[in-house]
N, C-alpha and C positions, 0 to 999 in steps of 0.2 A: 712965307713963298720957297718952293723949290727949286734949284737952278738944274736943268738936264746938261750937264758938264759937256757931254761927246752927243749932243745930237736928242732926237725926237727916241730913240729907241737905247739910248744909253743910259746909264745909270743916276737918280736923282740925285741932288747933294741938301738938306734942307728941310722944310714941312711940309705937309699938306695935311691936311684938316690933324685928325688925330694922329698922325701918322709923319715919324721923323726917319729921312733918310741922310744912310753917310757912310764914311767908308771905314772898315776896322782890318787892321792888319794887310791890307792890297784886297781885302774881300768886303762887296758892296751887302749891306745890314738895313735891314730896316726894324722900326719895332714900333709900338703903341702907345700914346699917352693915355697914360687912363685917369681919372679923377680917383683921392683917395679918399674913406670914408673916413668911421672910426677902423682901427685895426682891432683886428681879431685878441683873442689870445694867442691863438697858432701864430699870427705874424707877430705879436709884441715878444714869441720866445723867440721867434728867426731873425729879429732886427737886436733882441739880447744876444744870441749867438753871433752874430757877423760884430756885434761891439768889441764883442771878447773876444774873438777871435785876430781883430783888424789889431788891439789891444797887443796882443802875444807877436803879433808878425813886423809889427809897427818900427823897433830895432834893429829889425835883419833884413834888412833891404838889400843889401850887395851880397851876402850869404846866399838870401830865396834867389837872387839873379843867377847866379850862377847854378844855385842847388834845382830849378827846377826850369832855368834857361835851355836847355835842350830838349826837353822834353817839351816844351812851348813852342820848340822851331818851327817853322812851316803850315799853323795853325794859329785861326782867330783869338787866342788866348794869350796871352803874355805868361810869364813865368811867379808875378804875383796873386796871379788870379786863380790858377793852379795850386798853389800854396793856400792859398783861402780853401777854397775847394776843397781840398782832402783834409785841413785840420781843424774845418768848422765841420764835418761830418765825422772826423773819426777820433778827434784829439779834445774834446768836449764833453765832463760830464752832471750829473745834476741836473734839477728840472725849474725853467722859470717860475721865477724871476733868478733862482740861485744858480746860473750855468757858470760853471767854472774851467779852467784848463786842467784836460789831464795829462802834466807832463810826458807822461812816458811814452802817452800814446803818440807826441807830436813828432811832424816830420818832413825836414826842413829840405832835405834832398831825396830826388829819385833817380835813380839810374841801375847802369850793368854792372860798372866798376863793383870791384868783390870789394868789402869791407875788410879787415881785421881782425885777427884773432886776440883774446887776453886784454881786451880793453879796460883798465882801470883808474879812476882818479880820487888822490889823495891829496887833504888838505895840506898843508905847510902853514910854518907864524907867518909868511908875508904869503903867500899862493896858492894856486893851484898845479899837482905837478900830475900831468896826462901822459898814462905809457901805452904800447901796444906789443905786440908781434911782428915787429920786422920782414918775417920769415914771407919771400913773394916766389916759391918754387911752385906757384899752385892755381888757379883761375885767376891768369890772365894779369897777375898782381904783378907793378914796377918799382923796383926800389925807387927811384925819381917821381912818384909822386907825390902833390903839394895834399898836407895833411890841413883842413879845416877846423877850427874849432868855435863853436858859439855858446859865448858867458850870457844867460839871463837872469838878470835881478829884478822881480818883480813890487817886490816892495815898492822900488821907487822907479818902477815903468822905466828900465835901465837895459843897456844890454852890450856887449864887448862880441864887434864883428875881428875873428885872426883868419885871413882868408889861406893865407900862405905859410903859418906858421913855424911849419918843417916838413922835412921827405919822407915818406915812408919808411924809409931805411935807417931814418935817428933813431926808432923805436921809441921815444919820449918825448915831451918839451914840459917847459914851467913856461906858466904865467902869473905873472906879479898880482896884485890886488892892492888896492888900496884899505888903508882904513879905517870904511865907513863899507865897501863891500865886501870886506873881508869876512863879517860878521855877519852879514844880511842871506835872506835865503838863495841859494846858486843854483840855475840849471842847468847842465849843461851840457850839447851834443858834438858833436864828429862827425867830417865825411873827407872821402879819399877822392881825389880829381886828379886824372892824369896829366903826365905833363904838357900832353898838346891841346890839353883841354876838350878831349873828342869825348872824354866819359869820362862819369860822375856814378858814386855808389851812394846807396841811399846814405839817408844820416842815421846816425845811432845816438842812445839817450845813455850819457855818462853820470850818470843820476842826480840827486839831490845831497848839497852841504848844507848846516844847520836850520834843518828844517823846513817847514812851509809854514811859511808867520801871517799874521794878519797886514793885510795891506791900509793905509788908511781909506781909500775907498769901503774896504773891508766892515773895518771897526765904523764908521757910519753908518753902514747898510745894516749891521747887528744895531748898534745903541736903537735905531729908525725901527727898525723891527721890535724891537725890546719893549718900546712905548707903545705903538698899537698893538701888540700883547699883552699887554698891562691892563689897559684902559680894556679892549676885548671882553679878556676872563672879567671883569669887575661888571661889567654889560653884561654878558651874557648868564652869571649868578644871578645877576636881578630879572633877567630875561626868562629864563626857565622857573626861580622861583613862584614869581609872582603866575606864570603859567599851572605850575604845580598846584597853588593856593588858590586862584583865582577860578570864579564858575566862566563860562561861555557868556553870563553877558558883560560881565565886569574888564571881559578883556577888550571889546569894544569902545574905550570911553578912553576919550583925548589922551592921556598920560600913557597908555599900556600902548597907543601906537605910536607915540614918539619913539618911547622904549624899542619897540620892533623897530620901527628902522632904524634907528640906530645901532641897533644890534647888527640887521642885516651890513649894511654901509662898512663896518664895522668888518665884518668875516671876508667884502669882498675886497676890500683894503688890506687887509694879512696877508689873501692870499696873492696880491701884487706886490707887495711890499719885500723888497731880495733882504738878507740877512738871516734868512731863516736857517740855523742849528742843522749841519748834519749836510 
């Protein structure tokens, strides 16, 4: 049941038939409720891309809130939705079911403030040293802009947000890493935010440390794929061997029909199993 909060001419709040009425950031919204059927390959691909994006951004909530907050202001969107929308579209690679993050294309903030030149990241024995050119003579940069750093550890699905780790004028900062984190895959990003919070820069990818490692989930997927692939290869050899040797009459016997069914089932399963090399 829906309720007309402001009388018969006002916006409804609730459900009428297969429609749901509600307010989103002060804007009246209506959406239709559909009955879910068996998902198509395109739908499964979309769900997988959304899951990969959600996992990527799951440890960046405060960074994202600042990074896309100004852009979201005055719209029905929120910062997280904008970040998901951009990175799902631009920062993924591969085909379903092997969709992965393209870390070089991830964007964690969008704005008009200028980035710094000469961005560098160096690994030390105890952490990471990040540096930039502190020059502020052009592009409306200011010495007291805040420096924001995002450190991601995809292997452990964790991350560290540094929302005000230094000033632009300092030209460098140091981030200590523990014994576990310093040997993990590291993906790092930097952005600059004005002191009054009214401007922010696009984020920049600082690079990777320790290479791109295989996560426990990726290892499990690879092992499952290899098991299915091994059985598929065995069945495919038998299947095509019998096609080559048998007459058309023998291809209709029960044993061959079972073999053909297993071949087709394994072929479909192999196409839907994540973990394919490359």
